[in-house]
N, C-alpha and C positions, 0 to 999 in steps of 0.2 A: 306544520310539524314543527317539533321543538328541534333543539340543537342536538346534535350526538354526543354522548358523554366521553369524555375520553377517560380512556384505561390504560394507565400507567403504573408501572412495576417499579418500585425503587431501585432497581439495577437501571431501567431505562431513564430514571430521571438522574441516577448519578452520571450515566455515559451522556447524557445531554449535557449537563454542566461541567464535564471536562471537556467537551468540545467547544462548548462556548468559551471557556478560560484558553483554550488553545488557540482558537481561531479570533479571537479577538486584538490580537497586534496587528494582525492582516487588515483588518479594516481602515486604516491609516492609508494603506495602497489604491490605487485604482485597480480595476478588475485587470485590467490589460497587465500589469504587473503582479499581481495576484496569480495570474494564468501562467506568466514565465516563471514564480517561483514554484509553482506547484510542477512544472513541466520538469525545470531543472531535478527538484527533489526526486522524481519519479525516474529520468535518466539516468542521475546519480546510483539511485539504491538498484535500478536492474542493470547498470554495468556493473556495480561490486557484485551482485550475485553469479554474473557471465563468468567474470574473469577471477573468480575463487579457486581454490586448489581442488574442491569438492568435482567442481563441473569437470575439469580437466582428469580426474582419475576415472571417471565413470567412461571415458573414451578410450583410454590408456589401455585397455585390454581388448578393444577391437582390433581384428584383424581381417583383411579381405581375403575372401575366398577359405575361410576356417568355420566350421561349427562347433560352438562349444554345447556340449550337453550337462545338463545338470543332473 
């Protein structure tokens, strides 16, 4: 059996190239440091999403014991 041919689109090749250039600076660090960097970024993004005004505006209209009819 021969090798399976790779079917890649131009968009897939562009995505892979962009990811390669973004990840390349992280090759300097050890795997544990890369994990800590990624985890820190994930925590930061999640915290920013939780503490925005948009999230608090959704809960501002909630009142216990009332039913809002649309």
